[in-house]
C-alpha positions as CSV (number, residue, x, y, z in Angstrom):
1,M,3.2,5.3,51.3
2,K,1.8,3.5,54.2
3,N,1.1,5.0,57.1
4,E,3.5,3.8,60.2
5,K,0.8,4.0,62.9
6,I,-1.3,1.6,60.6
7,M,1.7,-0.7,60.2
8,M,2.7,-0.5,63.9
9,L,-1.1,-1.8,64.7
10,D,-0.8,-4.3,62.2
11,V,2.5,-5.8,63.7
12,A,0.9,-5.3,67.2
13,Y,-2.2,-7.4,66.4
14,Y,0.3,-10.1,64.6
15,L,2.5,-10.5,67.7
16,I,-0.3,-10.7,70.3
17,K,-2.3,-13.4,68.1
18,N,0.4,-15.2,66.8
19,Y,3.4,-15.0,69.9
20,N,1.1,-14.5,73.3
21,Y,2.3,-11.0,74.0
22,Q,0.1,-8.5,75.6
23,Q,-0.2,-5.0,75.0
24,I,0.9,-2.6,78.1
25,K,-0.3,0.7,78.6
26,M,2.8,2.7,80.2
27,S,1.9,6.2,79.0
28,N,0.4,9.0,77.1
29,N,2.8,8.8,74.3
30,D,0.9,7.7,71.3
31,R,4.0,7.1,69.5
32,D,5.0,3.8,71.4
33,T,3.2,1.0,72.0
34,W,4.6,-1.6,74.8
35,L,4.1,-5.6,74.4
36,I,5.0,-8.2,77.2
37,N,5.4,-11.8,76.9
38,V,5.5,-13.7,80.5
39,H,6.7,-17.0,78.6
40,D,10.1,-17.9,78.2
41,V,11.1,-16.3,74.9
42,K,14.2,-14.4,73.4
43,Y,12.4,-10.9,73.8
44,P,10.1,-10.5,76.8
45,V,9.7,-6.8,76.1
46,I,8.9,-5.3,72.9
47,R,8.5,-1.3,72.0
48,L,6.9,-0.8,68.7
49,T,7.5,3.2,67.8
50,E,7.2,5.5,65.3
51,N,10.2,7.5,66.4
52,N,13.6,7.6,64.3
53,L,16.7,5.1,65.1
54,N,18.2,7.8,66.9
55,D,15.4,8.3,69.8
56,Y,17.2,5.4,72.2
57,K,20.5,7.7,72.2
58,Q,18.4,10.9,73.3
59,D,16.0,9.2,75.4
60,K,17.9,6.0,76.6
61,D,17.2,6.4,80.6
62,E,13.2,6.8,80.2
63,I,13.1,4.2,77.6
64,M,15.0,1.6,79.5
65,Q,13.2,2.5,83.1
66,T,10.1,1.7,81.1
67,A,10.9,-1.6,80.2
68,L,12.4,-2.7,83.5
69,K,8.9,-1.6,85.2
70,I,7.4,-3.7,82.9
71,S,9.7,-6.7,83.4
72,N,9.5,-6.3,87.4
73,V,5.7,-6.4,87.4
74,F,5.9,-9.2,85.4
75,N,8.5,-11.0,87.0
76,N,10.6,-11.0,83.8
77,E,14.1,-10.7,82.3
78,T,14.8,-7.2,81.0
79,T,15.4,-8.0,77.4
80,L,14.2,-5.1,75.0
81,L,13.6,-5.4,71.7
82,S,12.4,-1.6,70.0
83,I,10.8,-2.1,66.4
84,H,10.9,1.1,64.4
85,F,8.4,2.0,61.9
86,T,10.8,3.9,59.7
87,D,12.5,3.8,56.2
88,D,16.0,4.5,57.6
89,D,17.9,1.6,58.8
90,R,21.2,2.8,58.4
91,D,21.9,3.4,62.3
92,L,20.8,0.3,63.9
93,F,21.7,0.3,67.7
94,F,22.6,-2.6,70.1
95,E,23.8,-3.0,73.3
96,P,23.4,-5.9,76.2
97,N,19.6,-6.1,76.9
98,Y,18.8,-3.8,74.0
99,Y,17.9,-4.3,70.4
100,Q,17.1,-2.1,67.4
101,G,15.1,-3.5,64.3
102,V,13.1,-1.8,61.5
103,V,9.8,-2.9,59.9
104,N,8.2,-1.2,56.7
105,E,6.8,-2.2,53.2
106,T,10.0,-3.3,51.6
107,T,12.2,-4.2,54.7
108,V,12.4,-6.1,57.6
109,S,15.8,-6.6,59.6
110,P,17.4,-9.5,59.9
111,I,17.2,-9.6,63.8
112,I,13.5,-9.5,63.8
113,K,13.2,-11.6,60.8
114,A,15.1,-14.6,62.7
115,E,12.8,-14.5,65.6
116,F,9.3,-13.4,63.5
117,A,9.8,-14.9,59.9
118,N,6.5,-14.1,58.4
119,I,6.0,-10.6,60.3
120,Q,5.8,-8.8,57.2
121,S,3.0,-10.4,55.8
122,A,1.0,-8.9,59.0
123,L,1.6,-5.6,57.1
124,L,-2.0,-5.4,55.5
125,P,-3.0,-3.1,52.7
126,Q,-3.9,0.2,53.3
127,T,-6.2,1.4,50.1
128,E,-8.6,4.0,52.1
129,S,-8.3,6.8,54.3
130,Y,-6.3,6.9,57.5
131,H,-9.3,7.1,59.5
132,V,-11.3,4.3,57.7
133,E,-8.0,2.1,58.0
134,L,-7.8,3.0,61.5
135,K,-11.3,2.2,62.2
136,K,-10.5,-1.2,61.0
137,R,-7.8,-2.0,62.9
138,E,-9.5,-0.9,66.1
139,S,-12.5,-3.1,65.4
140,R,-10.0,-6.2,64.4
141,F,-8.5,-5.8,68.1
142,I,-11.8,-5.9,69.7
143,D,-13.2,-8.9,68.0
144,Y,-9.9,-10.6,69.2
145,H,-10.3,-9.8,72.4
146,K,-13.7,-10.6,72.8
147,A,-13.1,-14.2,71.1
148,L,-10.1,-14.5,73.3
149,L,-12.2,-13.2,76.3
150,S,-15.0,-15.7,75.8
151,S,-12.4,-18.5,75.6
152,R,-10.7,-17.7,78.5
153,N,-13.8,-17.5,80.6
154,R,-14.7,-21.0,79.2
155,N,-11.2,-22.7,80.2
156,K,-11.7,-20.7,83.8
157,V,-15.3,-23.0,84.3
158,K,-13.3,-25.6,83.4
159,K,-10.3,-25.2,85.9
160,L,-12.8,-24.7,88.4
161,K,-14.6,-28.1,87.6
162,D,-11.1,-29.7,87.4
163,R,-9.8,-28.6,90.5
164,I,-10.1,-26.7,93.7
165,N,-6.8,-24.5,94.7
166,V,-4.9,-25.7,97.5
167,T,-5.6,-22.8,99.8
168,T,-9.4,-24.0,100.0
169,I,-8.4,-27.4,100.6
170,I,-5.9,-26.4,103.6
171,A,-8.5,-24.1,105.1
172,L,-11.4,-26.9,104.7
173,I,-8.8,-29.7,106.8
174,N,-8.4,-26.8,109.3
175,T,-12.2,-26.4,109.5
176,L,-12.7,-30.3,109.6
177,V,-10.2,-30.7,112.7
178,F,-11.9,-27.6,114.1
179,A,-15.0,-29.9,114.5
180,A,-13.2,-33.1,115.7
181,I,-11.6,-30.9,118.2
182,W,-15.2,-29.7,119.6
183,F,-16.3,-33.3,119.4
184,V,-13.1,-34.4,121.6
185,S,-13.4,-31.7,123.8
186,S,-17.1,-32.4,124.7
187,K,-16.1,-35.8,126.2
188,T,-13.2,-34.4,128.2
189,N,-12.0,-30.8,128.0
190,Q,-10.6,-28.0,125.4
191,T,-7.2,-28.4,126.6
192,F,-7.1,-31.9,125.7
193,G,-8.7,-31.6,122.7
194,A,-6.2,-29.3,121.5
195,I,-3.5,-31.8,122.8
196,Y,-5.1,-34.8,121.3
197,F,-5.0,-33.1,117.5
198,G,-1.7,-32.0,117.9
199,A,-1.3,-28.7,119.7
200,L,2.3,-28.1,120.6
201,Y,3.4,-29.0,124.1
202,K,6.7,-28.9,125.1
203,P,7.0,-32.1,127.5
204,L,5.1,-34.3,124.8
205,V,7.9,-33.2,122.3
206,Y,10.7,-33.6,124.3
207,V,9.9,-36.4,126.7
208,S,7.9,-38.5,124.1
209,F,9.9,-37.1,120.7
210,E,6.3,-36.3,119.2
211,W,8.0,-34.0,116.9
212,W,4.9,-34.2,114.5
213,R,3.3,-31.6,116.7
214,L,5.7,-29.1,114.8
215,I,3.5,-28.9,112.1
216,A,0.3,-30.4,113.2
217,S,-0.2,-27.8,116.0
218,A,-1.1,-25.2,112.6
219,F,-4.1,-27.0,112.1
220,V,-5.4,-26.7,116.1
221,H,-8.0,-24.1,117.0
222,V,-10.2,-24.2,119.9
223,D,-12.7,-21.2,119.3
224,F,-14.7,-19.9,116.7
225,I,-13.2,-16.7,116.4
226,H,-9.4,-18.1,116.4
227,I,-10.1,-20.1,113.4
228,F,-12.4,-17.5,111.6
229,V,-9.8,-14.7,111.9
230,N,-6.9,-17.1,110.9
231,M,-8.8,-19.0,107.8
232,V,-9.7,-15.5,106.6
233,A,-6.6,-14.2,106.9
234,F,-5.5,-17.5,105.1
235,L,-7.7,-17.7,102.5
236,S,-7.0,-14.1,101.4
237,I,-3.1,-14.0,101.4
238,G,-2.7,-17.7,100.7
239,T,-5.1,-17.2,97.2
240,F,-2.8,-14.4,96.4
241,V,0.5,-16.5,96.8
242,E,-1.0,-19.6,95.0
243,R,-1.7,-17.6,91.9
244,V,1.7,-15.5,91.8
245,Y,4.0,-18.7,92.8
246,G,1.4,-21.8,92.0
247,Y,0.2,-24.4,94.4
248,K,3.9,-26.5,94.8
249,A,5.4,-23.4,96.0
250,L,2.5,-22.5,98.4
251,L,2.7,-25.7,99.9
252,I,6.7,-25.4,100.4
253,I,6.2,-21.9,101.5
254,Y,3.4,-22.6,104.1
255,F,4.7,-25.7,105.7
256,T,8.3,-24.1,105.8
257,S,6.4,-21.3,107.6
258,I,5.0,-23.3,110.0
259,L,8.0,-25.3,110.9
260,T,10.4,-22.3,111.6
261,G,7.6,-20.7,113.5
262,S,6.8,-23.8,115.7
263,L,10.6,-23.9,116.4
264,F,10.5,-20.6,117.4
265,A,7.4,-20.9,119.6
266,L,8.9,-24.4,121.1
267,V,12.5,-23.2,122.6
268,Q,10.7,-19.8,124.1
269,M,7.5,-21.6,125.3
270,D,8.1,-22.6,129.4
271,A,7.1,-26.0,129.9
272,N,3.4,-25.9,130.8
273,T,2.1,-23.7,127.8
274,I,0.4,-25.1,125.1
275,S,0.7,-23.3,121.8
276,F,-1.4,-23.9,118.6
277,G,-2.8,-22.1,115.4
278,A,-2.3,-21.6,111.7
279,S,-0.9,-17.9,112.4
280,G,2.9,-18.9,111.8
281,G,2.1,-20.2,108.4
282,V,0.0,-17.1,107.8
283,Y,2.7,-14.8,108.8
284,G,4.8,-16.8,106.6
285,L,2.5,-16.0,103.8
286,M,2.7,-12.2,104.5
287,G,6.2,-12.6,104.2
288,A,6.2,-14.2,100.7
289,M,4.1,-11.2,99.8
290,V,6.5,-8.7,101.0
291,V,9.2,-10.6,99.0
292,Y,6.9,-10.5,95.9
293,L,6.3,-6.6,96.5
294,F,9.8,-5.7,96.7
295,S,11.1,-8.2,93.8
296,S,8.2,-7.0,91.4
297,G,9.2,-3.3,92.1
298,L,5.2,-2.9,93.0
299,Y,6.6,-1.6,96.6
300,K,7.1,1.8,94.4
301,I,3.7,1.9,93.5
302,R,1.1,3.2,96.2
303,K,-2.2,1.5,95.7
304,F,-0.1,-1.8,96.0
305,R,2.1,-1.0,99.1
306,Q,-0.1,0.7,101.3
307,P,-2.5,-2.3,102.0
308,I,0.3,-4.6,102.6
309,V,2.2,-2.0,105.0
310,Q,-1.4,-1.3,106.7
311,S,-2.2,-5.5,107.4
312,L,1.7,-5.8,108.5
313,L,1.2,-3.3,111.2
314,M,-2.4,-4.4,112.2
315,N,-1.1,-8.1,112.7
316,L,2.4,-6.4,114.2
317,F,0.0,-5.0,117.0
318,I,-1.9,-8.2,117.4
319,S,1.3,-10.5,117.8
320,F,1.8,-8.5,121.1
321,L,-1.7,-9.1,122.4
322,P,-1.8,-11.5,125.6
323,N,-2.0,-15.2,124.8
324,V,-0.6,-14.8,121.4
325,S,2.8,-16.2,120.3
326,W,4.6,-13.6,118.7
327,Q,7.6,-16.1,118.9
328,A,5.6,-18.1,116.2
329,H,4.3,-15.0,114.0
330,L,8.1,-14.1,113.9
331,G,9.7,-17.6,113.1
332,G,6.8,-18.0,110.3
333,F,7.4,-14.5,109.1
334,V,11.1,-15.2,108.5
335,G,10.7,-18.3,107.5
336,G,8.1,-17.7,104.7
337,M,10.3,-14.8,103.3
338,I,13.6,-17.2,102.8
339,A,11.4,-20.1,101.3
340,T,10.1,-17.4,98.8
341,L,13.4,-16.6,97.6
342,F,13.5,-20.2,96.0
343,F,10.5,-19.2,93.7
344,T,11.8,-15.8,92.7
345,K,12.9,-15.1,89.3
346,T,14.3,-11.4,89.2
347,P,18.2,-11.1,88.7
348,I,18.9,-9.7,92.2
349,V,17.2,-12.5,93.9
350,K,18.9,-15.2,91.8
351,Q,22.3,-14.0,93.3
352,T,21.3,-15.0,96.9
353,I,19.7,-18.3,96.2
354,L,22.9,-20.2,97.7
355,S,22.8,-17.5,100.7
356,A,18.9,-18.5,101.3
357,Y,19.4,-22.1,101.2
358,L,22.2,-21.4,103.9
359,S,20.1,-19.3,105.9
360,L,17.3,-21.7,106.0
361,A,19.4,-24.6,106.6
362,L,21.0,-22.7,109.7
363,L,17.8,-21.4,111.1
364,I,16.1,-25.0,111.2
365,S,19.0,-26.7,112.6
366,G,19.9,-24.1,115.0
367,M,16.7,-24.4,116.5
368,F,16.8,-28.3,116.8
369,T,20.3,-27.9,118.3
370,F,19.1,-25.5,121.1
371,A,16.1,-27.8,121.5
372,F,17.9,-30.7,121.9
373,F,21.2,-29.7,123.8
374,V,20.4,-26.3,125.4
375,D,16.7,-26.0,126.4
376,D,16.6,-27.2,130.4
377,S,12.9,-25.3,130.7
378,L,11.5,-28.9,131.5
379,K,12.6,-28.7,135.1
380,T,9.5,-26.3,135.5
381,M,6.8,-28.5,134.0
382,N,3.4,-29.2,135.6
383,D,3.5,-32.9,136.5
384,D,-0.4,-32.7,137.5
385,L,-1.1,-31.6,133.8
386,N,0.5,-34.7,132.5
387,I,-1.1,-36.8,134.4
388,V,-4.4,-35.3,133.3
389,I,-3.4,-35.7,129.7
390,I,-2.5,-39.2,130.5
391,Y,-6.1,-40.0,131.8
392,N,-7.7,-38.4,129.4
393,Y,-5.9,-40.8,126.6
394,A,-7.1,-43.9,128.5
395,Y,-10.5,-42.4,129.2
396,I,-11.3,-41.7,125.3
397,G,-10.1,-45.5,124.4
398,H,-6.2,-44.8,124.0
399,E,-4.9,-46.9,126.6
400,K,-1.8,-48.2,124.8
401,H,-0.6,-44.6,124.0
402,A,-1.7,-43.5,127.8
403,Y,0.7,-46.3,129.0
404,K,3.7,-45.2,126.8
405,L,3.0,-41.6,127.9
406,M,3.2,-42.7,131.8
407,N,6.5,-44.7,130.9
408,D,8.0,-41.8,128.8
409,F,7.9,-39.2,131.9
410,N,8.8,-41.9,134.3
411,N,12.0,-42.8,132.5
412,Y,12.5,-39.0,132.0
413,A,12.2,-38.4,135.9
414,N,14.3,-41.2,136.7
415,E,17.2,-39.8,134.4
416,M,16.6,-36.4,135.6
417,G,17.2,-38.1,139.1
418,E,20.5,-39.8,138.6
419,K,21.7,-36.4,137.1
C-alpha cells in the first residue's frame, strides 16, 4: 500500500514540471498542497489532499475561501479541482467552480484523466521506508527548482539585453527634454523654455489650437527637484504597473492619465498660468495601483495595503502645496483608475467594463465641451506675456511660427471686438 503523502508529492511534482503549476503555501496544514496556474487552463487552482471526499461538505467555506484568496492574488478565475489520495471514490462531489477526483495506485477519476492523461505514471514505486522515500521526493524538488532558477536567470539576462522596459524609456525622454529646456532657457528664459517644449498655456491651446500640449506638457520640467521627484515616483510606480499589466497597458494608462489630468488643469486654470510636469500621469499610475490592490484582494493584507495608503496620503498633501496643480493630479488619478479597469480580469470588474468605457468617454468629451463652448477665461489673458512669447520664438529663429501666433492673437482680438 503506497503512502498518501508520498503519492501527493509525486503528483505535485508531475503537475509542476509538466503543466507549469506553482506550489503555494497557504497554511500549516500538511495534509493539503495548493497549486496555481496563471495561464489559461481549465483548472487554475488545484488542491492535493490526503483527506477523504467528505471534507468538502464539512469545511466548504474554508476550502473555497483559500481558493478565492489564491485566485485574487494571481488575478485568476476561481475554478478548483480537489484531488484526493484515497481508495474511496464512491461519493465524488461536484458543483459550479468545484470538482473532486481521486488518484491512487489503481484508480484515476475520469475528470482528472481527461485533463492529465498520464498522471498515474507520476506515482513512483515505494520500496523503502517512508522517510527514505520522502527524502527522495524532497531532493527531486530541490534539483528541479535549482535547474528552473538557473534557466530563469539566463532568460532574465537575455530579456534585459533584448529590451529596456518602457518605463525606463519614458523617464529617459523626460530627462533629455529637461536638458533641452535648460539649453533653450539659457538663450531666452525659463518660462519660454517650458512653453517651447509644450507646457500647457491656455491662450496657445485655445487661440492657436495647440492641443498637442495636453500630452507634451507631461514631459516638461524646469528645475532639478521637480524632475527628480516626478521621475523617482514614476520609475517606482511605472515599473510595478508595467510588470503587472504589461508595457502596452502601461502606455495606455499613462497617456490616458496625462490627457485627463491636462484637461482637468486646462479648464480650471486662469489664462495666465503655465502648467507642466509628469505628475498627472504619475497619479494615474497610482490609480492603477489602487485598482490592482482591490481587484487582487491584496488590500486585505496589511503589508501590501499600508505603503500604498501612506503614498496616497503623502501625495494628497503635496497636491495642496502652493504652485501645485491639484486638478491635474485629480484628473490623472481618475483617468488612470478608469483606464486600468480595461486590463483587469477579475469577474466583478469585467461586469463594469462597459460602464468604464462610457465613464471615460463622458469624462473626456465633457472636458473638451467645456473648453470649446463654456470656458471664457481668455478675457483676462495678459497680452504682454503673449508678446514676449512671440518675440522669443522669433529670437531663436522660428520667425514663421512667431508670425502665425501674432496673426492668431490679432484675429482672436478682432473676433472678440466684434462681439
